[in-house]
N, C-alpha and C positions, 0 to 999 in steps of 0.2 A: 503495500499498500504506500503508495506517496507521501510525502510530507503533507500536502495539501489537504488530500483526505482528511490524513489524520486530525489535520486542523479543522476540517468541516465536521468531523465527528464529535469532537470535541465541543465545538461550538454548539451544535445541537443538543449533546447532552447537559450544556449548560442551559441553553435557553429554555429545554423542555419543561422543566418546572415551572419556570415564569410562565410559558403559554397556557399551562394546565391551571395555573394559578389563576391569570386574567380571565380565563376562560369559567371557572368556578365563581369569582367574583362577579363578570358578566350576569351569569344565570339568577346568582342570588338577586343581583340589583333588578332584574327582569322580574322574578316574581315577588319582589318586594312592592316594586310599581304595580303590578298586579293584584296583588291584594290590597292595597290602599286606592285602586281604583275599586274593586269591590266594595271596599268600606264606603268609599263616596258614595256610589250608587243607594246600597241599603240606607246611607244618613239622609240621601235626598228624596228618597221614599215617604221617608217618615215625617222629612219637611214640607213633603207637599200634602201628607196626611194632616198636620198640624195648622197648616198655613190658615186654613178658612176658620180655625178655632179662634175666636177673640178671647174668648174665656179661660183660653189658657195658654196664652204668648208666651209663658215664662219657658214653656216646653218648647214652644219654636225656636224662641232664643236660644236653649240650651242647645240645641239640635243646629243649628246655623254656626255656632261657636265651635261646636263639635267638627262641623266640615270644614270652618277654615283651618282649624289644626291640622285636619286630614290632609287639606290641599298644599300645606303650607310645605307638608313633609312630603307629599307625591312630587312638589317642585323641586324640593331640596334632592329627591333621590334622582329625577331625570336630570338634575344639573350636574350629579355626579356621574353618571350615565355618559353624558356628553364627555366630559373631562376625560373620563377612561376611554372614549372613541377617538379624542385628540391624540394621547397618549399612543394608540393603539395605531391609528392612521400616520402618526409621526416616524413610528418604528418601521410599518410598514413601507412608507416612502424611502427611508435608509435603506431596509432589505433590495427596494426595487433597483434605487441607485447602485448598490453592490454587484447584484445580479448584471445590470448593465455594463458595468465595467469588466466583471469577470468576463461576460458573453463577447466583448469586444477585443479581449485580450486571449481568447479562445480562438475566436475566429481570423486573428493576427497569426496565430503560430498554426492553425490547419492551413492557410495561404501558404505559409512557408514550405508546410508540408508537401502542397500541393504544387508548387513550382519546382521543388527538388524531384517530387516523381515524374512531373513531365521531362525534366533533363534526363532521366533515366528510364523514360517509358518503354524504348524497344529493348528488345531482347540483347542486340547487339551490345548496347551501351554496358547493360547489367553483366554480360559477359564479359567484356573486357575491363570490368572493376572488380571484377571476381578474379580474373587471368593475369591481373597485374599485380598481383598478391607475391610476396617475395618468397612464402612457404607456404606448406599446407595448413598450418595452424593459424595463420593471418588469412586464408582464401575461405576456411569455416568460419572465421568471424564475420567475415566481410557477406558472406550467406545468411548468416544468422541476423546480421545488421539490418540487411534489406526486406527479409520476413518482418521483423520487427517495425519498420519503417512500416509497411502495409498495415498491421496489426495498430499501430499508434495512431496511422492516419484515420481508420475505421473507429479506434475508441473516441478520438477527438471530433469525429463526425458525432456519433451517439451523444458525448458531453455536451455539444450544443446543442443538439435537438433536447435535449433533458433541460437545460437552462432556460430555453425557449419556452417548454411546458411550465416550468415552475413560472418564468416571469410572468406569463400570460394569466397563470393563476391568482398571482400576487396581483395582477393590475385590475382583476375582475373583483378579487377582494377587497380591495381599496374602492372600487366604484361603489360595490355593496355597502361599505362602512361609511363613505360620504352621502349617500342616499339613506341609510339608517340616521345619521346625525341631522341631515336637513329635516327627516322627519318628526325627532324627537325635539329639535327646535321650535318648529311648528306645533308642537304639542306641548309644549312648556308655554310659549304663549297663549296658547288656548287658555290652559290652567290659568296663567297671570290673569288675563282678564275674566277667569271665573271666579275669582279669587276677590277682585276688585268688586264685582256684583254681590258676593257673599257679605263683603264687609259693610257695603252700603245698604244692606238687607239687615244685617246685624245691627247697624245705628239706627234706623228706622224703629227697628223692633224696640231697643231698647229706650227711645225716645218715648214710645207709646207705652212702656211699663212704668216708666217713672211716674206717669199721670195717673197710677194706679197704686201709688205709695202703700196706703192703708189697707187695701188688700193683701199686697203681697207680705207687708209685715203680720196680718193675721194667720196667713196661710203658713207664714215661716216658724211662728209661736207654736202653732198647731204641730208641726213638722219636727219641730224640736222636743217638744213634750213627750212625743210619741217615741223620738229616737232615745231620749233619757231613759224612757221606760223600758225599753228592748235593752240598750245598754245594762241598766243595772241587772237585769234578770241574767243575761250571759256572763257577766261579770262574777253574780251569786253561783252560776253552775260551774264555771272554769273552776274557781276558789275553791268548790265543794270537791271538785275531780282531783285540784291537788292535796287536798288534804288526807283525802283519803288514801292516795298513792303514799303519801308520808307515811301515813298511820301503819300502813302495811310493810313499810320498810325503816322503820326503827327514825323516824322525822325526817326521812332523806329522800329527794324527789328521784327515784330512780327508775328504769324505763325496763321491762324484760325485753330478753334480744329479739322476740319477733316483732315489738312493738320499737325497738333500736332501730331495727333494720327499715321498717317502714318510715321513721323518722328519716333516716338519711337518705334513702330514695325520694321522698317529699324534698327535700333540700337541695338533694343533686339535680333535680329537675326544676331550680328555679328559673323562671323567663322562660319555660316550656310547658308549662300546667296548661290544663285544657280551659277553654271559656266556659262557662256556666251557663251561658245561652248560645243559639245556634247564631246569632247575628246581631248586632245593636253596637253603639259605641258607647266608650265611657264619658257621661255627662256629670257625674261628679266625683271630684279628684280627693285622696286621701291627705289627712291633716286638714292643720287651720289654714285658712282661707279668707280672704275678703268677700262678702257677697257680691255677685255679680252686677247687683242691681241695686240694692240699699245701701247707701253710705253707713261709714261708722258701725259696721254689722259684720262680725267675724264670725263665721260657723267652723263647726270641726266635725269632722268625718272620720269615723275609727275603720272604712272601708272605702269601696267606690260603688257608684251608681251606675249602673249600664242600663241607657235608655234603648227598649228591644220592644217587639211586637206585642201587641195586647195579648195578656194571659200568655205569654211565652213559655215553655216548658223550662226548669231549670235543672242542670245538671250536674253532678259531682264534679269536681276539679281535679280529683285526684282518688286513687283507691283508699278505704279507709273503713271505719266502723261509725253507725250512728250512735254518738254517745249521748245526744238528747234531742227531745222534741216539744218546742214551747208554742202555746196559743198566747198571744199578747191581745186582748179584749181591744178592738178598734183599730189592730196595727197587724192583722193578721199572724201566720205562722212562722216559725223559727226552726231550720235544721241544724244541728252542730255535727261536724265529722271529726272522727279521732282519726290524727294522722300521727301517733307515737308522740311526739314534743310538739306538735302542731295542730290547729284545729281550723278547720274552712267554715265559715257558717253564712247560711245563705237565710236573709231575711225578708219580710213582705211579701209572703207566700199566702195564696186562696187556698189550696189544697197540696195534701202532702199524702206521697206516695208510699213512703218508707216507712218503719217502724225500729223503736230503740233496740240497738244491740242487733241492726242488720248489717251484713258486711255489704258493702258495693264497691264497684268497679269504677275506674273513669267513665265518665260521661252516663254513669245511672240515673235515670229518672229521679230526682228528688220531689217534685212539685211543680204546679204553674203559679206565676206572678199573680200579686193581685192586681187588679184593672187599674187603670191611671184614673184620673179624674177627667180625661178624655177619650172619645172611642177609639182614637186612633194607636195609644203606645201603653206599655208597662214598664215601670222601672224594677230591676232586679238589683238588691243590694249583696255585695261578697265583703266578707272581712277574713284576714287570715290573722291567726293567735299563736305566738308562741309560748308555751308554758316550762317553767321549770323550777329549778329550787328557790330561785328569788322572788317568783310571780310570774306575772305576764307581760306578756311586749306585743303591740301591736303592729303589723307589718303591713307594707303598700302593697296590695294584691296586685296592682297595676305593674308591679316590678317581677312580681310569679308565675302569672297566664302569659302565655305568649303573645306577641306585637300583633 
């Protein structure tokens, strides 16, 4: 194998992991873009359903705000794709120029071989070249040289043809990438225009809601009262579970081996847990935050709220055991799943399909959501708590379920 061939092989081995990685990143970005488009479409359907319901414009505002966040993320994803394409196009242009240079060099070498072959094209010239040798050994070498010259010429022609084919493929791929970039740039511009319209709709809805401040304050007071009742009951149940575990382990919170394995598996799947509903968007974020409309009002959310279809089915985000079922008068039912050192909590349920002590798998149907104040949607509420020797810790479910 020639030195040039060795270099080509080494270059290919060096570039292969990079090419594979770029391909994987491209697929991830395309999948993320497709997922975001799907979520935007789902959110848009909810927006259209709530659009005419003037009595529930806060839901409409929440849906639009969710749509804006998704669209901003989509624009960012498209920008990343365009940047990746720019890099790939630049690298492909470099390879094309290198191939053109290599092809030109091979053509010049081939022309020299042709000229030499033409000079020695008749049998007389070839025989004279051999018979002019000083001895048999030199004659043998000259015969072999003439044979190698013919083989080299053929190989050179094959290499030129191969380079031409490779160059043609690279040029076609470059054309495809430039077209893909043009499509992405157009899509990005369309999404920016749609984002601008969403923001206008958000401001219009917000202005309308600010004129209903007294009604909103009354609704908020009712919601906070219900949440406090639910939070108190959940806290009481989980504290009771911790006490029982400590009592059976001489004052130490210790998990049985099976529960420890379940807990470890739950933690290992952070960011990949299943959604509790088939479709929807996060309309209520975790933790303390300013009220989206009312000034000087801070709300505190122990979990996340997911706006979804009316009376949507709620499913387990991970396998576990039903540790508790609560009935909160006026606020629906609550299901608590045991995942070792973790608990997933599903509130605002109209009906429950499981019983206490039942083992469930991921996506097991737990119940259905309470109907919302409109005919358009329901709101699922999910919490994740971690329990241990020193008490409880509330986790942000948005960081645990898959994006």
